[in-house]
Structure formats: structure tokens, C-alpha cells
C-alpha positions in Angstrom: 128.2 88.4 110.6 128.3 85.7 107.7 131.1 86.3 105.2 129.5 86.8 101.6 129.9 83.8 99.2 131.6 84.5 95.8 128.1 84.3 94.1 126.7 87.0 96.5 129.9 89.2 95.6 129.4 88.7 92.0 125.9 89.9 91.9 126.0 92.8 94.5 126.4 96.4 93.5 129.9 97.0 92.4 129.5 100.9 92.4 130.0 103.0 95.6 127.7 105.8 96.3 130.1 108.3 94.9 130.4 106.4 92.0 126.9 106.0 91.3 126.4 109.7 91.4 129.3 110.2 89.0 127.6 107.6 86.4 124.3 109.4 86.8 125.8 112.8 86.0 127.8 111.3 83.3 124.7 109.7 81.7 122.6 113.1 82.2 125.1 115.2 80.6 125.6 112.6 77.7 121.9 112.6 77.0 121.8 116.4 77.0 124.8 116.5 74.8 123.5 114.1 72.5 120.1 116.0 72.3 122.1 119.4 71.5 123.8 117.9 68.6 121.2 115.4 67.2 118.0 117.2 67.7 119.6 120.6 67.1 118.8 122.1 70.6 122.2 124.4 70.2 120.6 128.1 70.7 121.0 130.6 68.1 119.7 133.2 70.3 118.5 134.0 73.9 115.6 136.5 73.3 115.1 137.4 77.2 118.8 138.5 77.3 119.0 139.8 73.6 121.8 137.5 73.0 122.5 136.4 69.4 124.8 133.4 68.9 127.0 133.5 65.7 127.9 130.0 64.4 131.3 130.7 66.2 129.6 131.4 69.4 127.4 128.2 69.1 130.5 126.0 68.0 132.1 127.5 71.2 129.1 126.7 73.3 129.1 123.0 72.2 132.9 122.6 72.7 132.4 124.0 76.2 130.0 121.2 76.9 132.3 118.7 75.3 134.7 119.6 78.2 132.0 119.1 80.7 131.3 115.8 79.7 135.0 115.0 79.5 135.2 115.9 83.1 132.3 113.7 84.1 133.6 110.8 81.9 137.1 111.2 83.6 135.8 111.2 87.4 133.6 108.2 86.4 136.5 106.2 85.0 138.7 106.9 88.1 136.0 106.1 90.5 134.6 103.0 88.8 138.2 101.8 88.2 138.7 101.7 92.0 135.2 100.2 92.5 135.9 97.6 89.9 139.1 96.6 91.6 137.7 96.4 95.1 134.7 94.3 93.5 137.0 91.8 91.9 139.4 91.6 95.1 136.4 90.9 97.3 135.3 87.9 94.9 138.8 86.7 95.0 139.0 86.8 98.6 135.7 84.6 98.7 136.9 82.3 96.6 140.5 81.7 98.4 138.4 81.5 101.8 136.4 78.6 100.4 139.4 77.1 98.9 141.2 77.3 102.5 138.0 75.8 103.9 138.1 72.7 101.4 141.7 72.1 102.1 141.2 72.1 105.9 138.2 69.7 105.5 140.3 67.3 103.2 143.1 67.1 105.9 140.3 66.0 108.4 139.1 63.2 105.8 139.6 60.5 108.6 136.4 62.1 110.3 133.6 60.2 108.6 130.1 60.1 110.0 129.2 56.8 111.5 125.6 57.2 112.7 122.6 57.8 110.8 121.9 61.5 111.7 125.5 62.4 110.6 124.9 60.7 107.2 121.6 62.6 106.6 123.4 65.8 107.6 126.3 65.3 105.3 123.8 64.5 102.4 121.9 67.8 103.3 125.2 69.9 102.9 126.1 68.1 99.8 122.7 69.1 98.4 123.1 72.7 99.3 126.5 72.5 97.6 124.9 71.3 94.4 122.3 74.1 94.5 125.2 76.8 95.1 127.0 75.4 92.1 124.0 76.4 90.0 123.8 79.8 91.6 127.6 80.3 91.2 127.5 79.2 87.6 124.7 81.5 86.9 126.3 84.5 88.8 129.1 84.5 86.3 127.2 85.7 83.2 125.0 87.9 85.5 128.0 89.6 86.9 129.6 90.2 83.3 126.2 91.8 82.1 125.9 93.9 85.1 129.7 95.0 84.6 129.0 95.9 81.2 125.8 97.8 82.2 127.5 99.6 85.1 130.9 100.5 83.5 131.0 100.2 79.8 127.7 101.8 79.0 128.2 105.1 80.7 131.9 105.3 79.3 130.6 104.5 75.7 127.7 107.3 76.0 130.3 109.8 77.4 132.7 109.1 74.4 129.8 109.0 72.0 128.6 112.3 73.2 132.2 114.0 73.3 132.7 112.7 69.4 129.3 114.1 68.7 129.9 117.5 70.2 133.3 117.9 68.9 132.4 117.2 65.2 129.1 119.1 65.5 128.5 121.2 62.5 126.4 124.6 63.0 123.6 125.0 60.9 
């Protein structure tokens, strides 16, 4: 099997299945938490059970939900940190492999193509390297945007939700 290039590593999915599930759960509870406080969905009573919530009970319910969001935020941070490090290490290893190959090729500098077919092959390889440089250059900004979306967005949403829940004022 062919080793992935640094560009392929940069743009591949940096999250494992477990981390992706934690991300989804964190974003889901964050949306619910924001809806609770911004739209005012904190219940004042549950008629089916005959339960009336006092403002203190409502505040306790909101704090309980904040604890749930904190749990999912912590889980996501732990799992995503591991995935992020693995993603970056794989990228670095791919770069190091390319450098090793280039150093080995420079050592063999005395082996120049002499016939027309070899020159044509060398030109084709050089053209491919030029195209890969463009892809490599584009993969950098794409990987930064993806990292922000995959890692920073859920953390920001979780923190915002926690702060919104903690500073919620009952009506």
C-alpha cells in the first residue's frame, strides 16, 4: 500500500470515530443548552407529573445541564488532543520520508538519464512534482480551516454554552 503524502495527511479526517461522536454530542448538548437560556425553554412546571419548578429549582436544573456540557467538553478536549497530535505526527513523518528520499536521490546524482526515453520520464516526474507543490501549498490553508472547524468550533460552542448556563437568570 502506498504511503500517504503530506498533502493527503493534511486534508484527511483528523478525528477518530470516538472523537467524532463526542464532538457530535458536545455540539448537540450545546445547542440544547443555548436554546434553554436564550429562548427560555427552562420549564416552570411539568403538568403531566404535577411538578412546579421554583426559580431556585430552575437554576439548579440549568446548573445540572451546565455540568453535562462540561463533561462532554472535557471528553472532547481529551480525545481531540490525542487525535490532533496523531494527525500532526503523521504529517511530520510523511515530510521526513520525503526528505529522506530527496537526500538519497541527491547521493545518486551521478546517475543521469542518457537516452531520450529516460529524459522524457524525468520531465514527466518533474511536472508531477510541480503539480504536487500546488496541492501541498493549498493543503496548508485547508488543513488550518479544517482544524478550526473540527477542534475550535465545538470547544467554543461548549464554553459559550457553559457560560450562558452559569449566568442564566430565571424569569
